[in-house]
One Martini backbone bead per residue (centre of mass of N, CA, C, O) as a GRO file, in nm:
protein
  329
    1UNK     BB    1   7.875 -10.835   0.536
    2UNK     BB    2   8.070 -11.079   0.515
    3UNK     BB    3   8.167 -11.332   0.296
    4UNK     BB    4   8.137 -11.689   0.359
    5UNK     BB    5   8.287 -11.963   0.333
    6UNK     BB    6   8.281 -12.301   0.398
    7UNK     BB    7   8.558 -12.267   0.576
    8UNK     BB    8   8.527 -11.951   0.709
    9UNK     BB    9   8.612 -11.754   0.512
   10UNK     BB   10   8.679 -11.457   0.369
   11UNK     BB   11   8.585 -11.310   0.082
   12UNK     BB   12   8.770 -11.152  -0.178
   13UNK     BB   13   8.533 -10.901  -0.239
   14UNK     BB   14   8.359 -10.685  -0.381
   15UNK     BB   15   8.086 -10.489  -0.288
   16UNK     BB   16   8.126 -10.306  -0.567
   17UNK     BB   17   8.196 -10.337  -0.877
   18UNK     BB   18   8.263 -10.035  -0.954
   19UNK     BB   19   8.563 -10.062  -0.806
   20UNK     BB   20   8.719 -10.135  -1.061
   21UNK     BB   21   8.762  -9.838  -1.135
   22UNK     BB   22   8.923  -9.761  -0.892
   23UNK     BB   23   9.160  -9.971  -0.949
   24UNK     BB   24   9.234  -9.854  -1.218
   25UNK     BB   25   9.306  -9.571  -1.145
   26UNK     BB   26   9.540  -9.647  -0.955
   27UNK     BB   27   9.698  -9.814  -1.165
   28UNK     BB   28   9.745  -9.586  -1.363
   29UNK     BB   29   9.907  -9.407  -1.170
   30UNK     BB   30  10.144  -9.594  -1.134
   31UNK     BB   31  10.223  -9.614  -1.432
   32UNK     BB   32  10.264  -9.310  -1.465
   33UNK     BB   33  10.490  -9.272  -1.264
   34UNK     BB   34  10.700  -9.490  -1.385
   35UNK     BB   35  10.706  -9.361  -1.673
   36UNK     BB   36  10.825  -9.091  -1.587
   37UNK     BB   37  11.087  -9.202  -1.468
   38UNK     BB   38  11.179  -9.344  -1.735
   39UNK     BB   39  11.151  -9.051  -1.917
   40UNK     BB   40  11.271  -8.797  -1.791
   41UNK     BB   41  11.561  -8.770  -1.936
   42UNK     BB   42  11.397  -8.723  -2.237
   43UNK     BB   43  11.220  -8.489  -2.138
   44UNK     BB   44  11.088  -8.211  -2.205
   45UNK     BB   45  10.974  -7.937  -2.052
   46UNK     BB   46  10.685  -7.939  -2.158
   47UNK     BB   47  10.644  -8.243  -2.078
   48UNK     BB   48  10.660  -8.211  -1.777
   49UNK     BB   49  10.429  -8.011  -1.747
   50UNK     BB   50  10.204  -8.203  -1.874
   51UNK     BB   51  10.259  -8.442  -1.690
   52UNK     BB   52  10.189  -8.285  -1.417
   53UNK     BB   53   9.900  -8.209  -1.479
   54UNK     BB   54   9.796  -8.499  -1.511
   55UNK     BB   55   9.892  -8.568  -1.212
   56UNK     BB   56   9.690  -8.384  -1.069
   57UNK     BB   57   9.441  -8.547  -1.158
   58UNK     BB   58   9.525  -8.804  -1.020
   59UNK     BB   59   9.557  -8.681  -0.735
   60UNK     BB   60   9.259  -8.591  -0.706
   61UNK     BB   61   9.141  -8.877  -0.756
   62UNK     BB   62   9.280  -9.009  -0.511
   63UNK     BB   63   9.154  -8.827  -0.294
   64UNK     BB   64   8.867  -8.928  -0.346
   65UNK     BB   65   8.924  -9.220  -0.288
   66UNK     BB   66   9.007  -9.176   0.006
   67UNK     BB   67   8.732  -9.072   0.089
   68UNK     BB   68   8.568  -9.315   0.013
   69UNK     BB   69   8.724  -9.529   0.194
   70UNK     BB   70   8.632  -9.393   0.485
   71UNK     BB   71   8.323  -9.458   0.418
   72UNK     BB   72   8.368  -9.715   0.201
   73UNK     BB   73   8.459 -10.013   0.182
   74UNK     BB   74   8.542 -10.228  -0.080
   75UNK     BB   75   8.554 -10.488   0.094
   76UNK     BB   76   8.464 -10.784   0.251
   77UNK     BB   77   8.759 -10.791   0.348
   78UNK     BB   78   8.951 -10.667   0.584
   79UNK     BB   79   9.232 -10.731   0.466
   80UNK     BB   80   9.181 -10.591   0.192
   81UNK     BB   81   9.131 -10.305   0.317
   82UNK     BB   82   9.411 -10.275   0.447
   83UNK     BB   83   9.578 -10.307   0.191
   84UNK     BB   84   9.446 -10.082   0.029
   85UNK     BB   85   9.531  -9.848   0.228
   86UNK     BB   86   9.819  -9.890   0.188
   87UNK     BB   87   9.828  -9.834  -0.128
   88UNK     BB   88   9.707  -9.547  -0.117
   89UNK     BB   89   9.904  -9.411   0.078
   90UNK     BB   90  10.141  -9.417  -0.129
   91UNK     BB   91   9.996  -9.217  -0.321
   92UNK     BB   92   9.863  -8.988  -0.161
   93UNK     BB   93  10.081  -8.916   0.105
   94UNK     BB   94   9.893  -9.053   0.327
   95UNK     BB   95   9.717  -9.168   0.577
   96UNK     BB   96   9.403  -9.266   0.535
   97UNK     BB   97   9.311  -9.266   0.841
   98UNK     BB   98   9.345  -8.945   0.891
   99UNK     BB   99   9.087  -8.859   0.742
  100UNK     BB  100   8.879  -8.903   0.981
  101UNK     BB  101   8.905  -8.658   1.179
  102UNK     BB  102   8.851  -8.406   0.970
  103UNK     BB  103   8.586  -8.549   0.838
  104UNK     BB  104   8.391  -8.754   0.962
  105UNK     BB  105   8.366  -8.613   1.227
  106UNK     BB  106   8.384  -8.311   1.200
  107UNK     BB  107   8.237  -8.237   0.934
  108UNK     BB  108   7.981  -8.426   0.939
  109UNK     BB  109   7.882  -8.389   1.234
  110UNK     BB  110   7.955  -8.042   1.230
  111UNK     BB  111   7.859  -7.863   0.996
  112UNK     BB  112   7.956  -7.527   1.015
  113UNK     BB  113   8.084  -7.545   1.292
  114UNK     BB  114   8.321  -7.518   1.549
  115UNK     BB  115   8.365  -7.846   1.489
  116UNK     BB  116   8.436  -7.759   1.201
  117UNK     BB  117   8.760  -7.744   1.067
  118UNK     BB  118   8.618  -7.676   0.754
  119UNK     BB  119   8.489  -7.420   0.774
  120UNK     BB  120   8.409  -7.142   0.564
  121UNK     BB  121   8.415  -6.908   0.795
  122UNK     BB  122   8.750  -6.892   0.803
  123UNK     BB  123   8.712  -6.739   0.538
  124UNK     BB  124   8.816  -6.356   0.501
  125UNK     BB  125   8.860  -6.260   0.230
  126UNK     BB  126   8.751  -6.029   0.008
  127UNK     BB  127   8.879  -6.207  -0.194
  128UNK     BB  128   8.746  -6.499  -0.297
  129UNK     BB  129   8.988  -6.630  -0.450
  130UNK     BB  130   9.159  -6.659  -0.186
  131UNK     BB  131   8.986  -6.856  -0.040
  132UNK     BB  132   9.006  -7.075  -0.241
  133UNK     BB  133   9.322  -7.097  -0.272
  134UNK     BB  134   9.360  -7.083   0.079
  135UNK     BB  135   9.195  -7.308   0.230
  136UNK     BB  136   9.408  -7.514   0.317
  137UNK     BB  137   9.574  -7.291   0.495
  138UNK     BB  138   9.348  -7.212   0.684
  139UNK     BB  139   9.262  -7.524   0.794
  140UNK     BB  140   9.519  -7.707   0.832
  141UNK     BB  141   9.636  -7.651   1.115
  142UNK     BB  142   9.388  -7.757   1.277
  143UNK     BB  143   9.392  -8.043   1.159
  144UNK     BB  144   9.669  -8.115   1.253
  145UNK     BB  145   9.620  -8.075   1.558
  146UNK     BB  146   9.386  -8.289   1.566
  147UNK     BB  147   9.548  -8.535   1.468
  148UNK     BB  148   9.745  -8.546   1.708
  149UNK     BB  149   9.546  -8.596   1.922
  150UNK     BB  150   9.415  -8.840   1.812
  151UNK     BB  151   9.685  -9.021   1.783
  152UNK     BB  152   9.756  -9.008   2.089
  153UNK     BB  153   9.496  -9.146   2.194
  154UNK     BB  154   9.511  -9.403   2.020
  155UNK     BB  155   9.787  -9.496   2.136
  156UNK     BB  156   9.706  -9.523   2.431
  157UNK     BB  157   9.496  -9.772   2.336
  158UNK     BB  158   9.597  -9.949   2.102
  159UNK     BB  159   9.439  -9.940   1.850
  160UNK     BB  160   9.336 -10.039   1.537
  161UNK     BB  161   9.383  -9.759   1.414
  162UNK     BB  162   9.685  -9.726   1.498
  163UNK     BB  163   9.801  -9.973   1.357
  164UNK     BB  164   9.718  -9.898   1.076
  165UNK     BB  165   9.849  -9.612   1.067
  166UNK     BB  166  10.149  -9.710   1.096
  167UNK     BB  167  10.153  -9.876   0.830
  168UNK     BB  168  10.082  -9.637   0.641
  169UNK     BB  169  10.317  -9.457   0.717
  170UNK     BB  170  10.539  -9.657   0.646
  171UNK     BB  171  10.483  -9.691   0.351
  172UNK     BB  172  10.486  -9.417   0.244
  173UNK     BB  173  10.776  -9.335   0.330
  174UNK     BB  174  10.928  -9.568   0.186
  175UNK     BB  175  10.835  -9.481  -0.101
  176UNK     BB  176  10.926  -9.174  -0.096
  177UNK     BB  177  11.222  -9.223  -0.040
  178UNK     BB  178  11.292  -9.415  -0.270
  179UNK     BB  179  11.215  -9.216  -0.502
  180UNK     BB  180  11.404  -8.981  -0.415
  181UNK     BB  181  11.670  -9.163  -0.447
  182UNK     BB  182  11.629  -9.213  -0.754
  183UNK     BB  183  11.449  -8.929  -0.820
  184UNK     BB  184  11.393  -8.618  -0.725
  185UNK     BB  185  11.276  -8.465  -0.974
  186UNK     BB  186  11.050  -8.672  -1.047
  187UNK     BB  187  10.921  -8.668  -0.771
  188UNK     BB  188  10.832  -8.374  -0.771
  189UNK     BB  189  10.652  -8.381  -1.046
  190UNK     BB  190  10.521  -8.700  -1.010
  191UNK     BB  191  10.443  -8.678  -0.685
  192UNK     BB  192  10.433  -8.417  -0.493
  193UNK     BB  193  10.251  -8.227  -0.664
  194UNK     BB  194  10.006  -8.420  -0.701
  195UNK     BB  195   9.951  -8.452  -0.398
  196UNK     BB  196   9.912  -8.154  -0.329
  197UNK     BB  197   9.671  -8.113  -0.519
  198UNK     BB  198   9.478  -8.313  -0.398
  199UNK     BB  199   9.460  -8.179  -0.123
  200UNK     BB  200   9.370  -7.903  -0.229
  201UNK     BB  201   9.113  -8.010  -0.380
  202UNK     BB  202   8.958  -8.154  -0.149
  203UNK     BB  203   8.941  -7.900   0.018
  204UNK     BB  204   8.839  -7.683  -0.185
  205UNK     BB  205   8.554  -7.830  -0.245
  206UNK     BB  206   8.431  -7.759   0.032
  207UNK     BB  207   8.393  -7.454  -0.034
  208UNK     BB  208   8.192  -7.494  -0.277
  209UNK     BB  209   7.988  -7.701  -0.106
  210UNK     BB  210   7.915  -7.470   0.137
  211UNK     BB  211   7.937  -7.188   0.060
  212UNK     BB  212   7.627  -7.017   0.102
  213UNK     BB  213   7.469  -7.196   0.289
  214UNK     BB  214   7.232  -7.383   0.480
  215UNK     BB  215   7.297  -7.525   0.767
  216UNK     BB  216   6.987  -7.609   0.881
  217UNK     BB  217   6.902  -7.734   0.638
  218UNK     BB  218   6.789  -8.032   0.497
  219UNK     BB  219   6.909  -7.939   0.185
  220UNK     BB  220   7.070  -7.641   0.174
  221UNK     BB  221   7.373  -7.732   0.290
  222UNK     BB  222   7.456  -7.812  -0.021
  223UNK     BB  223   7.654  -7.825  -0.304
  224UNK     BB  224   7.610  -7.924  -0.648
  225UNK     BB  225   7.794  -8.107  -0.893
  226UNK     BB  226   7.636  -8.223  -1.219
  227UNK     BB  227   7.845  -8.308  -1.399
  228UNK     BB  228   7.907  -8.589  -1.577
  229UNK     BB  229   8.213  -8.571  -1.623
  230UNK     BB  230   8.302  -8.504  -1.342
  231UNK     BB  231   8.173  -8.748  -1.201
  232UNK     BB  232   8.333  -8.950  -1.347
  233UNK     BB  233   8.612  -8.868  -1.239
  234UNK     BB  234   8.503  -8.820  -0.921
  235UNK     BB  235   8.277  -9.051  -0.836
  236UNK     BB  236   8.025  -8.859  -0.751
  237UNK     BB  237   8.121  -8.606  -0.568
  238UNK     BB  238   7.911  -8.378  -0.653
  239UNK     BB  239   7.702  -8.531  -0.466
  240UNK     BB  240   7.671  -8.383  -0.150
  241UNK     BB  241   7.406  -8.396  -0.002
  242UNK     BB  242   7.368  -8.704   0.003
  243UNK     BB  243   7.626  -8.762   0.146
  244UNK     BB  244   7.547  -8.627   0.412
  245UNK     BB  245   7.283  -8.800   0.452
  246UNK     BB  246   7.470  -9.064   0.320
  247UNK     BB  247   7.782  -9.154   0.386
  248UNK     BB  248   7.759  -9.479   0.317
  249UNK     BB  249   7.709  -9.432   0.041
  250UNK     BB  250   7.794  -9.532  -0.259
  251UNK     BB  251   7.909  -9.363  -0.518
  252UNK     BB  252   7.741  -9.522  -0.743
  253UNK     BB  253   7.445  -9.409  -0.583
  254UNK     BB  254   7.435  -9.089  -0.582
  255UNK     BB  255   7.276  -8.995  -0.826
  256UNK     BB  256   7.002  -9.141  -0.791
  257UNK     BB  257   6.964  -9.029  -0.497
  258UNK     BB  258   6.948  -8.730  -0.582
  259UNK     BB  259   6.709  -8.754  -0.774
  260UNK     BB  260   6.507  -8.888  -0.556
  261UNK     BB  261   6.575  -8.707  -0.261
  262UNK     BB  262   6.675  -8.401  -0.348
  263UNK     BB  263   6.579  -8.247  -0.591
  264UNK     BB  264   6.276  -8.196  -0.508
  265UNK     BB  265   6.385  -7.999  -0.258
  266UNK     BB  266   6.598  -7.837  -0.360
  267UNK     BB  267   6.749  -7.568  -0.456
  268UNK     BB  268   6.838  -7.527  -0.781
  269UNK     BB  269   7.087  -7.338  -0.725
  270UNK     BB  270   7.255  -7.597  -0.593
  271UNK     BB  271   7.272  -7.705  -0.902
  272UNK     BB  272   7.567  -7.724  -1.068
  273UNK     BB  273   7.668  -7.775  -1.399
  274UNK     BB  274   7.955  -7.609  -1.348
  275UNK     BB  275   8.254  -7.566  -1.194
  276UNK     BB  276   8.399  -7.361  -1.364
  277UNK     BB  277   8.185  -7.157  -1.382
  278UNK     BB  278   8.160  -7.104  -1.085
  279UNK     BB  279   8.463  -7.021  -1.028
  280UNK     BB  280   8.450  -6.777  -1.210
  281UNK     BB  281   8.209  -6.622  -1.081
  282UNK     BB  282   8.334  -6.628  -0.770
  283UNK     BB  283   8.668  -6.558  -0.840
  284UNK     BB  284   8.666  -6.354  -1.089
  285UNK     BB  285   8.375  -6.320  -1.256
  286UNK     BB  286   8.287  -6.101  -1.025
  287UNK     BB  287   8.390  -6.233  -0.745
  288UNK     BB  288   8.156  -6.307  -0.548
  289UNK     BB  289   8.028  -6.360  -0.222
  290UNK     BB  290   7.759  -6.580  -0.236
  291UNK     BB  291   7.465  -6.689  -0.198
  292UNK     BB  292   7.244  -6.896  -0.359
  293UNK     BB  293   7.035  -6.633  -0.368
  294UNK     BB  294   7.255  -6.372  -0.405
  295UNK     BB  295   7.339  -6.300  -0.140
  296UNK     BB  296   7.547  -6.193   0.074
  297UNK     BB  297   7.804  -6.292   0.270
  298UNK     BB  298   7.764  -6.313   0.621
  299UNK     BB  299   7.990  -6.256   0.880
  300UNK     BB  300   8.062  -6.329   1.176
  301UNK     BB  301   8.235  -6.381   1.427
  302UNK     BB  302   8.503  -6.535   1.517
  303UNK     BB  303   8.548  -6.883   1.589
  304UNK     BB  304   8.651  -7.112   1.775
  305UNK     BB  305   8.767  -7.410   1.812
  306UNK     BB  306   8.613  -7.726   1.861
  307UNK     BB  307   8.615  -8.038   2.029
  308UNK     BB  308   8.490  -8.372   1.973
  309UNK     BB  309   8.646  -8.587   2.152
  310UNK     BB  310   8.522  -8.563   2.443
  311UNK     BB  311   8.244  -8.658   2.359
  312UNK     BB  312   8.317  -8.940   2.262
  313UNK     BB  313   8.437  -9.044   2.531
  314UNK     BB  314   8.201  -8.981   2.718
  315UNK     BB  315   8.006  -9.179   2.556
  316UNK     BB  316   8.182  -9.443   2.472
  317UNK     BB  317   8.265  -9.445   2.192
  318UNK     BB  318   8.365  -9.575   1.900
  319UNK     BB  319   8.705  -9.493   1.730
  320UNK     BB  320   8.800  -9.744   1.560
  321UNK     BB  321   8.896  -9.627   1.259
  322UNK     BB  322   8.921  -9.835   0.962
  323UNK     BB  323   8.973 -10.124   0.782
  324UNK     BB  324   8.818 -10.305   1.014
  325UNK     BB  325   8.594 -10.079   1.036
  326UNK     BB  326   8.363  -9.942   1.227
  327UNK     BB  327   8.309  -9.607   1.208
  328UNK     BB  328   8.065  -9.463   0.971
  329UNK     BB  329   7.988  -9.121   0.860
   0.00000   0.00000   0.00000
């Protein structure tokens, strides 16, 4: 609940003090972008490459922050949450609110089932490295179609979500077009490529965290990446099992909750100490697509996507999700 001052106004305070690190990461990314624009003309070719690689790390981090924001708002004040989502949308490259459709509702509610548009069983290349590399492009079209349906229905209701989404989209496109007009080359390397990498990374990590796991098991449904360094950079998003069990739990609390509630029960092979070692083992050498217990992944016949939206409407549930609060899955 918001903290109210004596005058009756909501105080603009962070709900968790650890989100100062979130704000610092976003601020550093903005500084990094403008520094790149400022120095692009004198930057050597290898400098542009190295700067872009660092930008991809920022882009991935920003995608993680976007994910965190749609689960747990940062501020006690709805107004500050709305403004923060506008700010993040300009950096992330898409409206923050649109993350809700393909992730909160579809993926979290119907994990690895036909109503999960991001289920890993849609990736069916014999070379597992291709499944990982192309996962965004495998699931992306269905997510985009679902987004359009969701947006159209929210527009018909003129919901709070739709109003917030329009503002986020306007801010994002205004900033993007302005930077392209200033310097399209710097925009390509220091804005567009990091944004694309961020989306590719946040989508691809879903393949890592769910492929070869037990869909119906109370604990073995998700893979965890438990490297302290990785989780520092990615705001504890390696702890995925507890995130599915308690999606509203703030990122700063995930590690302790994992140790307390998940680790004693989960198969220890689902706690991966290194993401890079796991990616090497599963995608390069020996590059086999295996379940967490070492058995080959066996795919059934392809299943068409099913839509969750009619269920939500039939139940009369509130789906105005955005910075103003609403349902958080």
